[in-house]
N, C-alpha and C positions, 0 to 999 in steps of 0.2 A: 336456544337460537343466540341469545345474548353473548354467551361465552363464545360460540362460533363466529360471531361477528368481530368480537374483540381479538380472537385469534387471525381472522383473516386481515384485521387492520394492522396488527403487528406484523404479520407476514410482508404486507405491502409496504409498510415503513422501513422494514429491515432490508428488503428487496431494493426498492427506488432509493432509499438513504443510502444504503451500501454501495449502490453503483455509483451514487455522486461523491462519496467519500473516495472511492477507488480512482475516479477520474481525477479529483482534486490531488490526490496522492501521486497520480501519475503525471500530473503537471509539475510537481515539485522534482520527482525523479528524473523526468525527461531534461528539465534544465539544468538538473545536477549533472547529468551525464552529457550534456550539451549534443543531445539528439537532434537530428536533422528536422529543423522547424518547418520545412516546407513539404515533410511527408504528411501524406493525407490523414493519418492517425494524431498526428501532432497537432494538424491544424483542428480536428474535432476536438481534441481536448482543451486547445487554447480556446476555442469559440464557446464550450461548454462551461467553462470556468471564468471566463473574462467578465461577466455581469457582476459577480460577486467579488472577484478579485481586485477590480479596478479601485474600489473605494478603499479597501484594505491597503493597497500599495501607496495611497496617499500619507498613511500613518505608520506603516510597518517597512522600513527600507530593508534591502538586501544586504548581506554580511557575508564577506569572504566568498563571494561567488554563488551563494546559496539564496535562493528565492524563499525568505522566511515567510512573507505574506501568503505564499499556497501553502505552506506548512501550517500556518496558524487557521487558513481556511479549513484544511483537513480536520484539524482539531475542532473546530468550531461546529463543522457540520455533524462531525461524529457525536459532539456533545449534544446536539440538537436531536439527532437520530435517538440516542440512548435516552434522553429526557422523556421524548414521546413514548418510547417503550415502556419506560417505567410508569408513565401516567396511564396508558392504556392497560397495563398488567396489573399494577396494583393501586393505581389512583392517587399516587404520592411522588415526589421526587426525593432522591438522595441528595445530601447537602452539594454545594457547588464545587467544593474541593475534591471530594469523593467522586463527582461526575467528571472532573477534569482528569483525575487520575486514572480512571477506569477508560476514558477516552484516549488517553496516551497509551496505554496497554493495548488496546484495541488498535490503534494505528500502527504501533510496532508489529503487532501479530498479523497485521494485513500487509505489512512491509515484508515480513518473510515469507509470506504466500505468493506475493508479486515476484519476488525474486526467485523464490521456488520453482513456480509455473514458468518463468521465464527462462530459468536453466533447462527446464524439462524440454520446452519449445526449442531451444536453441541447440542441445544435444540431438534432438529428432531431426532438425533440419539439416545439422551437419552430417548426417547420414543419408537422407533421403534427397536433398536439395543442396549441396555444398555450393557455397558461392551464389546464393539465390539473390536476386536483384528485388524480389518482391518489397514493397514498403513495409509490411508487417515484420518480416524476416529481417530486414535492415534494423528496424526500431527494437525488436528483441534483442539482437546482436549489441548494438549501442547501449541498451539497457543493462546488459550482463556485463558489459566491459570494465565498468568501475568496481565491482564485485571480483571478476576473476584477475585483472592486471596485477594486483598485489600479490594473489597466489602463484601466478607464473613467474614474479619475480623471485620468488622464493624456492620453487621447485626446479631440480636439475633438468636440463634438455634431455628428452627421452627419445630423440630422432623424430619429431613430427607427431609423436604420440600426446595430445593434451590431456592431461589428467586433473587439470584446475577444475572443471565442473564437478567431479567426485568431492574434492575438498571443499568447493563451494557449498554442496548439499550438507557436508558433515558440518561446516560452519553455522548454515542456517539452522540446521537442527538443533546444534547446541543453544543458539540463540534463543530458539522456541523453548527448549527445556529449561535453560538455565536463568533466562531473563524473562520472557513473557510468562511461562506457568508460575515462577516464583513471585514475581510481581503480581500477578491475578491473585495468588493465594494470600500474599502478605497484606494486600489492600482490601480483602473480603469481597473480592468480584465474584458475582454470581456465576457458578459453573455453566460452562457452554455459551457465556456471552460473547466471547472473542471469536468463538466459532460461527455465531449467527451473522456477523457482521463481514 
């Protein structure tokens, strides 16, 4: 029974903590992509992160158009989630440096997942609802543009056929294989930890 309660507690922490990490990361990404601030989804992200972000902004300034405070918030929440999971699972904490490195790996893994699913949604919407003015569709498009624009500059013009999402998927998969997986292995990150968050 105790084991079942522990597993249930870990599941709740992973789910709720992972959702908040996602929202905090979206705050960083949406500001980086200069997404529409008045979009209802953007408004939700701002309201959900503002209470924790406001104090951080007093001590962490932005740099070069990047909202570093929201990135730090993402890392801090990820560290807290990992710390609680370790306490529940084995009753002790890894050292703080290891926790920080594992949190950074988990955030990069989440970043690749966000772009991966945003690209999938964007491609599907371009087939079934091209030019949609739905707030979610517009936000997905704005989120994908920073990833796809550099690829479009390199690719030759193929007469209206946009192959940039294919190369975007390839780039994301390479980052996942060569950066995330190798960093997780090199830092001794427990298997499956990035997948759980």
